[in-house]
Every structure is written in structure tokens, then in C-alpha cells.
C-alpha angles and dihedrals in degrees: 000000000000117000108258093235091053093040094055090054092050090050099047112019140055131049092297110035110194099216094094100020110120092204092062096033095115092051091046093052093047091050093051092046098045105029104028092096090056095059119112118246090254094050091046089054091050092048094047092052091049092050093047089052088063131211120316112277092217091070091063104039094142093062121094117242090257093050090045093053091052092047093046093048093050093046090053092045094049093055092045089050090053092049090050091052088061090063096248121149110239126228108252092250092057094048091048092052092047091051090050094051093046091051094049098039112016116207138157127195116250093237094239096089090243089133089068091076123081117269102167127096129193093243101053150326130241115212131142103297098339096097128032129008127309112261121230096230092166093066098027118128120231090249091053092046091050090052092048094045092051090055092057095066097099097045114112094205141354114024118240128252099046096291094143097056089041091057090052096045098039107023094160094052091044091052092048091053090052091045092052090057092048089055086060090049093252121135122177114188100203097060090042091051093054093042094054090046091054094041088053093051092057100033094136091060096049119093120238089247091062092050093049093048091050090050091052091052092049089052088058095044116112110258092236091055092047089051090056089061089065115194094341095092091049092050090051091047093051092056099044097038095105090059096052127086116253096246091050091048093054094046092048092048090055092046096052091043090055091050092049089064094059103075126059114249115227098172131097127275102239138111094271090057091057089064092058103040128073091233092061095043092048089052089057090049090050090053089053090052092049093046090051089061096035109029091176138018127204131197114278095011098106098169092171131234110303115259093242091060101037095094092054094048090048091054089052095044097045100034125109095188127104093257093055093045093050091044090054090052091053093046093051089074086070096046099134094047093048091046090056094045098048116000096181095052093045093050093048099039103035117007093049089056092047093062111100088197086075101057094172091063101025114127108189095191091068086070091050091056094043095047096052088079109357123194122186139166135175096278094056094033091065090064100031100045100079094049092041090055088050089053091050089054091052107028091162087076091074134054115291088229093070103034091098088048089056091054092046090051090050093052091048094054095038100049111094100022094226091076092081106280113091122220088247092054091048090050091053092049094049098041098082098025114129115253091246089063093041088055089054091048090051089051090054091052087052090052091051090056093044091053091051092067112184090004093060094104091052091048090052097048097043103033123003098037097054091042092050093048093053103033109032115096114244100185121115095254089062093060129092139141091259093050090047094050094050092046090050091052088048089056090052090053090055087077109185090018090056095117091050091048093049090050090052097049099034096104091052097053124109136180114276127225096222106022095239092157090064090065092050092047092048093049092050095051089215092130088071093054100035107029095161094053091042091054092048088053093047091045090060103038101040109069135172092276099038112126106232099167111131093024127107093238095140093050091047092050092048091051090049094049092050093050095041110021093181090067090061089068092062110111094223090049090053093049092047093049092048089051092049090054 
């Protein structure tokens, strides 16, 4: 893939910027989808502004103003959708514009990336009701509907003639038209795609009868046609599942799963992809089925996967296809629950693939899904701990988006030691950890104290302080400005235990470039109550080259000297005060 810095220049600069060029549309969409998350904040801002400006009007002079607005809005939306697929966080202006467009002209991608190919021409644009006349679907004969439906085959999105709003306004009549064609053995994917999209949007208003009839028709749909609908059928199924009979649900699950294996998957294997592929959505549906039979799972229970669902779980656990891989990613978010329902299946299907010691089977995205909201107890920890420690040693093996989550999870299960990770084990994990990660771990300890409020001093003295003293690495390779700063802020959050915390971290402190800790210390007021500890902290973090402009260093030093006059005789104190003046 193109380097993000080079790619952004190709998209936005030069005599022929690629952002709106139909000849390079596929490459542009792939870049936004795969590399958007790697853009710098500045480049993301530039790109967002360029997208929101829309394509040049002069390229579409033959379109009416109404047609142009629809085309422009969809072009903007499509590029924002692709950026969003990359996992990037939008500027507020971009999200606001995307929400507006979606409200005015609802649309969802098919899930097969077909929208990444050009579908405009210089002489017109077919979209919903934007081009051509509105069709009278209510009074349309079957012959006329067949002719119209056949013409929709090549459309990438939104059938012509007002079919989409008709499906929303008259879902029963729309379904009957589609049913009449199926009785003749004719299945046209484009009208079905739009119909399911609209039925899904207004699911609360549709009667159970309509949902069951739609499900029956999908069960009779040719697998190839169902595959052309992409993830749309799975999205619809997920929403209407509670209104379908169990037997119908299981048959439909198997049918959509079969169709998901037809088309080649060109997307990534990460958690976001599970939201836009039938394999991931079907895994979520399967969890709903399992939870309906086992609402809760306790340690040691291990009832096993119900017989009615065993075939489906086996396909997911044994499969080497994209649907199975994406389904496993989705299921990993429920690791503890699945472990307690069926330990053998979970170990073979998920835990075995989460072990980096087995590179041939290792699936890094399982960790991404699990670490978004990890849950662990002693029974699972016994199996997960060795491989989790391995991950902590090599965090670059997993998605950057959850590396901080991994560290946070480690701190949660390591502090205090009685949660399953001994102080010795924590010490071994932290000993060779890069300073960037140690700084993040220190920040999490700070957050723990901050969340404790008035009980922060008790938490430090009874839990965090003893753990830090015994587990935190003290060697030179474990020191950096970032580590020092976060430890200093942690000490400030210890409140009444501030002197104890400073004493514990003193040997890990280093001079700061900008003197950020001074602001934290000033805001806390602790220098007034604990002048000795405050001076020891300042003595370490404020060096000769530390920028102190904008801080209240002089006022802090004066308060300290008044409370503890002996400190004012220290040579460094004198030099620092003179400099502050």
C-alpha cells in the first residue's frame, strides 16, 4: 500500500488530484479504507476539508442542480464511509455532514466493496428518484415490474424509479411484487438489496407476519443471488431474529452462512470488518441464540454448546475461510462467557489461535476483539495468562488500537496481586517493557488513584504503593521523561499519601522539557501541606533547561520556603528561585 504521506499528496495536490478522479476511484477508496487510520492529524484535517468541499461542479455541467446535489452528497458520503472503515475518528464537521446526508438520503454499502468502482457518467446519474421518472409500483403489472427489475442489475446502489422510498412506505406491496417474481423463478439482487435495507430501517413498524414471509423467501433464494446481497441479509436477520421461529432462525442462519462463502473477501481481518461482513454478523446472531438458552455462565459449570447450535460453532471453529475467521474475531469479545459454556470448544477454536507461541495458527485480531472490553476471572486466567504475558512482551503483534487496552487490562489484574498475577510475575513482565509502554502503565496507575477520590491515599498505602515498590523496574533502561512525568502525576493523585508516593518514585524521576508537573502540583495545592515532598519532586523534574514560563514556580517556591525555611538554604533552590524571578 502507498505510504500515507505520499498518498495524501496524490489525493489532494498536483495538476490532477486523485480524490475525485473516476479513473483512480478504486485506488482512492482502498487507500481511504486501509490507510486512513495512519494519517497524521494535520493530513486528516486537510483530507476532511477537501472531501467536505465535494467534487468540482464543472465536471458535471449537464446535471440539474437537484441531480448535482444528490451526486455531490453521495460522493462525499462514500469517501467519508471509507475513511470511517479504516477506524479513524472524524473531525466533528465531517461527522455532522455525514449524519445530514444519511438522514436526507439513507444508504448502506453492500459489504462487497462494489461501491468502490465508478458508477457516474458525464451524461447523467441514476439514483433513486434523482434521474428518470417515478415509477408507479402500486399499480405496476408483474410484466412491467419484471422489465424494470431486470434493468436494475448493473446499478451499484439505489434502484431507479423511487423503489427505495416505495419499500419504506409500502413494505407489504413491495414484498408481494418480489414474491410474485420468485414464484416465476426470477430473483433480481438489486431490488432485493434495497428492499431489505428499507425493511431493516423500519423494523419496529413491520408486523411479525411480514418478517416471517421475508425469511421464507430468503430461504428459497438461490445462494449466488443471496451472496450478491452481501451483508445486507445478515443485518436484516440480526434485527428481526426475535420475531422468527427457532427452526426458521437456524435454517436462515445456515443459508446466509453458505452464501457468505461464495464471494472472495478483500477486506482486512479486524473487529471493524466483522461489522460489515455476514460472518461477523452471524457470529453475533449465534451469541444471541446461545444466550437465549444460557443467559448466564458460572465458573466450573461447563454445560456445553447446545446440540442445536453445535454444527454452527463447529463451522466457525474449524473453518479457514473469511467468514469463519471474522466470526471468531467477533466471538472473542465473549471469551469468558464462551469459556464457561464450553471450555473444550473455546480452547480449540479461540484460545489456541490467541497464542503467539503458535505462529502458524495465531490470529492477532482475536486479541483486538477481546481487549476492547476484556473480562477475566481465575478460571480463564489460568489458561490465558501465559499467552497474555507473551502479548505484553510483543505488543506490536496486536492492533495499535488496543495496545493501551492490553496494558490497562494487565494493571487491573496485577494490582493488587491477589487477583491472579503475582508481584513476581508483574515484575518480570515490566522489567523489559519499553519506556513508552511503561509511561502508559504509569498513567493507568495515576487514573486508578484519581478514580479513588478521597480514598486515594488509602489505595496508595495499602495497594498501589507496596505493589509499585516491589514490581516496578528501577534500572536505567526503564527511565524516561514520559515515565517520570506520569509517575510524578501519579504521586500528586495520591493526595494525603503524596510524601510516601514521592519517596517511592524519586529514583525514577527525570528533568522535564516543559515543566508540566508544576501545573499539576500547583493545581493540587499539595506544596502548601507537604513542602518537603514538593521540593524533592521539583528538585528532580525541573532541570536547568526546563521551560517554566507560564507556571507559578516563584509562588510555589516562596510557599515552600515559608513553610520549610531550611529548604531555602539549598543551593539548587536558590538558583531555581533566582531563575524564576
